[in-house]
N, C-alpha and C positions, 0 to 999 in steps of 0.2 A: 707267331710261335717260330718260324724259321731263324728269326733273328736270335732266339734263345740258343741255337746250336752254335758250337766253336766253329768258325772257318778261316782258312789262310787267308792273308791279304791278296787282293787282286782278283778275287773270284767274283765273276758278274753272273748273276742268276738269269737263267735262258728259260728254262721250262721245268713242268713239274706234273707228276702222276702219282697215283696212289693206288695201293691193292693190298688186299689182307689173305692172308695164307689160310691153310686148312684148320690150324688153329685159332683163327678168328682173331690174330694179332694182326693189326694193321702197320702198314709201313708207308712212308713217305719217300718218294724217289724225286730228287731234284737234279736237275742238269746246270752245269754252270760252264762259264768260258773265262778264260784270261784274255781281257780286252786290252791289247798293247797298242801304242799310238803308231808304231812302225809297222804293223800288220795289217793287210787289208782284211783278212779274215783269220779268225783265231786258229792257233795251232796247238792248243792245248786246253784241256778242260777236264771238268770231273763228274762223274755219276755218283751221288750221295746217297746211300740208304739210311733214313733215320726213323726210329720208334718213338713212341710217346706214350708213356707208361705213369700210372698214378704213384705218387709216393705213399709209402706205408710208414704209419708213425704207431710203434707200440703193437703191430699186427694189424690195426684200422687204417682202412684206406682213407686218402686224403683228397681233396678238391684239386690241390696242386699238382701239376704234371711235369716230369721231365723230359725233354727230348734229347736224346742220345743217338750218335752218330754210329751205326751198327757197322757199316763199311763204307768203302768208296772204291771207285775205279777211276784210275786216270786214262783218259782219251785223247787221241791226237786231233783235236778239232773242238769247235764249240757245239754243244749240245743243244739242238735247236727243239726239238720234240721228243716227246717219251709216250709211248701207248702201251697198254696191256696187250697179252697176245695169249695163245692157246698153250695148253699144257703147262700153266704157271710161268711162261716166260715174259718178257718185255722186249719191245721194239724200242730202238733209239735211233734218231737221225742225228749224224755226227757230221757236220760240213756236207760234203756231196755223197755221203755214205749211208746206208741204212743196215744196221747191224741188230743181230739178236742177241740178249744177255739173259742169264739166269743166276739165281742165288743159290748158293752151295753151302753146306755146314759141314767141312772137313775138320772137326776139331774147332773151328772158327769161322764165323760167317764170312763169305766171300762171293763178290759178284764178278763173273767173268762173261768174255762174247763166247758165242756158240756158233760153230759151223763157219759158213762163207756167207758173208753179208752181200748186200747189192751195190754196185758203185757204178754211176752213169748219170747222175743229175748235175746240174749247175749247182744248184744249193738245196738240200732237202729242207724245207722248213717245216713240214707237217707231216705225221705218220699217224694214221687212224686205222683201227680194226673193229670188228664185231665181237671180239673175245670178251668174256667175263672178266670182272677185276679180281683175279686171284693169282697171287704170287706163291709158286710151290718152291720149298726149299729143298735141294738135294742132298740126301745124307750120305756119309761114307759108306754105309751099308749097301745103298741103292747103286753108288758106283762100283763096288766090288762086284756087285751081283751082275751088272752090266759086263764087266771086264771076264767073268766066268762063264757067261752066256755065249754060245757061238752065234755069229753074225746073222746065220740062218734060220736062228730060234727066235730072234728080237723081233717079234712081230705086234704091230698095234692092234688093240681091238677093232672088231668090224667096224664099230660106229666112229672111231678116231680115223680109221682109214677112208671112210667114205666123205667125211668133213674136209673141205678144202679149206686149208690154213691161208686165209686172204687179209691182206692189208692194202691200203692207198696210201701212196706218198704224193705230197703236194711240193711242186719244185717252184723256185722262184720265177722261172720263165717259162717251163715246159709243161705247165697245167699239172694233171694227175696221171699218175701210173699206178697199175694195179700190179702188186708182186704176191707171189704164193711162195710158203715154206715147204720144203720136202724134207720131213724128219729123217727119212730112211737114208737120204744122201746130207742131211744136215746143211741145205742149200737154200738160199733166199734167191729167187729170180723172178724177173719182170716177165709177166705173161700177157699185159695188154696195156695201150698207151693212148692218150688224147693227144692227137697231132697237131691240135691248135695252141697257138702261144699265149696262154693265158697267164698273166703274172698273179699267181695265187695269193690271196689274203688268208684264208683258211678253208678248209675241207671238212667233209662229212661223209661216213658212210651209212647210207639209209638202210640198205638191205646188201646181200653179198653180190648184187648185180647192178644196185642203184648209188650214183655217187654225188653229192652236192658239192657245188665248189663256188667261191667267190673271187673276184678278181680286181685290180686296183682302179678299173674305171667305174666302179660302183655298180657291177653286175653281177646277177647269180647265173648259174648254169647247171645244168644236170646233165650227167652221163650214165649210159647203159651199157652194160657188157652183154656180149650175145655169145655164151660159152657153147650153145649148140648149132651153131652154124656150120655149115659144112665145108666152107673154104677157110683156111687158116688166115688169110689177109683181113676177113670179117671179125675173126676170132680175137685177133691181137690187136683190134681196133676200139676204141670207146667211143660209141656214137654219141652225139649232143642231141637230146631229146627234149630239153628244156633251156630257154634262155629268156632272161629278164631284167630290164633295168630298175634297181631298186633305188637310186638317188643317193645312196649313202654306202661307205666303205665298210663292210663286213670285217670284223678282225676276231670274232670268236663265234664257233657253232657248238652247241653242248645238247646233246638229247634230252628231251623232258619238256614239260608243259608247266603252265604258270596257274592252271587250275587242277581240281581234283580230277582224276579219271573218270571218262563217262563210259561205263561197262555195256550200257543197253546198246549204244549205238556204233560204239568205236569197234575197229576191226585191226588185228595186227598183223594181217597177211596181205595187204596193199603190195603190189609188184612195182608201184610208179610212184614217182616223186613230185609233189604239189608243193606250191610256195605261198606263203603269207606273208606280211609284213607287219607292223605294229597294228593290228587288225588285219593283216593281211593273209589271204587264203591261196594256196596254190593248188592246182589241179594235176591229180597223177592218174595216168591212164594204164589199165592192166593190158593183157595179151588179147588177142581176138577172142580166143576160146573162152576167157574169164567173162569178156562182154556178151558173149552169145548165152552164157548158162544165166546172166543176170537179166537178160534184156526183157523177158518176159513179166518181171516183177516191177518195172519202171513206169511209175505214173499211169496206170491202167485206169481207164475212165470208164464208168458205167453210166448210160444215159436213162434217166427216167423222167418221162413228160416231157417238158421243154428245157430242163435245166441239165447240167452235167456234174456229176459227182466223181470227183477225182481222189484216187488214192495216191498222195504224193510220195516221192522218193524218200527215202530214208539217208540221212547224212552218215556216210561210213567212210572213217579215216584209218590210215595206217601209221606211218612214222610220225612221230612228233619231235620237232627240233627247235631250239630257243637259237636266237642270234642275237650279237651286240654288235654295235656300230661306233666308229671312232667319233660320231658326234653325240654319243650317249644315249641312242635309241635302243630299246629292246624289243624284239617282234618273235613272232611264232611262225614256223613252216610246217604246214601239215601235208601228208601225203593223203592223196582222196582216190577212191575207186573210180572206176569209169562211169557210172551212173551220177555220182556226186560232182564229178568234174565236168560232165557234159551240163548239167543243170547250171552250175555257176558260171560256166563259160557261156552259156545262152544268157544269162542274167547279164553278164559283163558286158557282152556285145549289144545288148537292148539298152542298157542304160547309156553307154557310150553314144549309142545312134540317136536316142530320146532326149537327152539332157545336153543342153549346149553346154561346150566346156567353157571354162574360165578363160578369159583372154583370147579365145578362139583357138588356144593350144590342144589340139586333139590327145585324148588319151592313148591312142595307138603310137603316135609320134613319141609321146613321153616315155612310154614302156618299151621302146625299141632298144635291142641291145646294140649298144655303140662301142666299140673299142678300137681306137687307132683306125685303121682303114677297114675295118669290118663293121659292117651294119646290116642287122638281122632283124626282122619282125619278131616280136616277143611270142613265144610258144610255150606250150607245156606248163604253163602258170595261169593262175586266176588272180587278179588283183583284189585281195582281200578288203583293202581299204576302201575300193571302188563299190563293191558290192554290198559291203555292210553300210554303206551309206543310204542304201534302199530303205532302212529303217528311219531315216530322217526326212523322206519326201513326203508332201502331201499327198491325199488320198487321189486325187486327179492324176497326178504325176505318177503315182503308183500304177494306176489302171493302164495309162499309155504305155508304161514299161512291160507290163504283163501282155498286153495286146502285141506289143512287137515280139516278145517271147513266143507266142503261139504262133505268129506269122512265120518266125525263124524256125521252129520246130525243132532246134538243135538238141534240147533237154530229152527227148525220147529216143532211146536206142533200139534200132530194130533188130530181130532176131539175127539176121545175117551181118550184125557186127558194125554197121556205120550209123550215123545220126539222121534222123528225119530232119528234112531242111536243110542238110549241108550243101545239096547241090544248088539249092535256091539263093543260099548264103553266097555261095561263089560265082553265082551267075552275073556278069558284068551288066547284062540287060534288065535284070531285076532291080526296079528303083524302090520296090518296097512302099508303095504309096499307101495312103489311109483307106482306099476303096478295095485295095487288095489285102485282105487278111492272110492270105496264103494257107489257110487251113483247110484240110478235107473233111468231109462229113464224119468219117469214122476216127479222126485223129484225135489224140488226148488234147483237151483245154485245160490251162491253169487258170486259177483265180487269184486275187490278190492274197487272200488268206494262205494259200499255199506257199507262195513265196515268202510271205512274212514268218511262216512256221520255219521254213527252211534256213533263212537267214539268221533267224534268233538262235535256232539250234548250233547253228554253225559259230555263232558268236560266244556260245557258252564253253567252247573248246579252248579259248586262250582269255 
């Protein structure tokens, strides 16, 4: 459809994003750049606004559609990324600068820069926000009303004032930055930054405070903002809470799922990010306060006679993100709450300890975050490929894995906010022999059917 629109020669397509206005009329925004052989970076580009409308023949609608150029904006550089933003605006990344644009109708449609953008990156490759895809067209009446209204009276509704207008920017070399737009000053400012040197290949904004990134050493990383910290040094720093070696370079994140939504066990308020890959599931951890409120309902066991009756945990997910790699792989990344993450982390450890690795190459070593001179053990993620392979094991191996999970005990979250067996798991003197099951008389025991049900339920989410 893009090829149907008229275009000047020399324009190279860079990025695109779409949005719909209040009248439900869709627009397509395309960023371009003029790639000249004597320039290291583009010095000229365009942002084109296109509309796609049905042709009408004799008052009747037709299946044929016309693509029309509504307006375009000449920019001093290549447009690498476009993202929807709040109040009907859009964010664009032009070379090393991030700008805010708005579509106006003052007799004719026009796209203009608004306020002061942010400049401070080496190359702004990606910009993402959680704002809805809605493009508002400012009319001449709205502009006249703003001119006639004194500045002191131009107050936003309370709901708009309370909501921070946030976006993340992925730099070529400087990882992820968090920027905030202040409507009263029409200024876009950086408020937090990841100080690691990650060469980002794509980014995703899972929540207002949790951000996902991929980098060129085939790793994934998760950053968390701490806006309520007392120290300003902590507030301006994005902490790394998740690191994972995927083994393939990710070049695209999009929110969504490959399956129909599961309303019974899914949850939209997970404050953490977990990761999965093509069958991969990642663990997201909530704040200690939320862990405490959920602890009493995790895997509670009721003993009757000589057996143990277990009420297994329920799979609870938050954000759902799809990714694509340069090798053609499609995968799913799921945010998990603390209970679900604890359960699958314990299963992952038990499988890695029980099942001999292929070629003697340990799972922990393979998933270790490795980038140039940085080497970090994987954290904040659960390998969905590994835990879902539990379904392919024979019954005897399943029982050994479940026995190791009961010895570990990490699937049970106590009321004071940490996992049972965590000290045993970290104790170097604990060899974990077969004669020491590590369970106490009053602790919860899992059976194979509990683990099968959890893994099968998780597999349904992708």
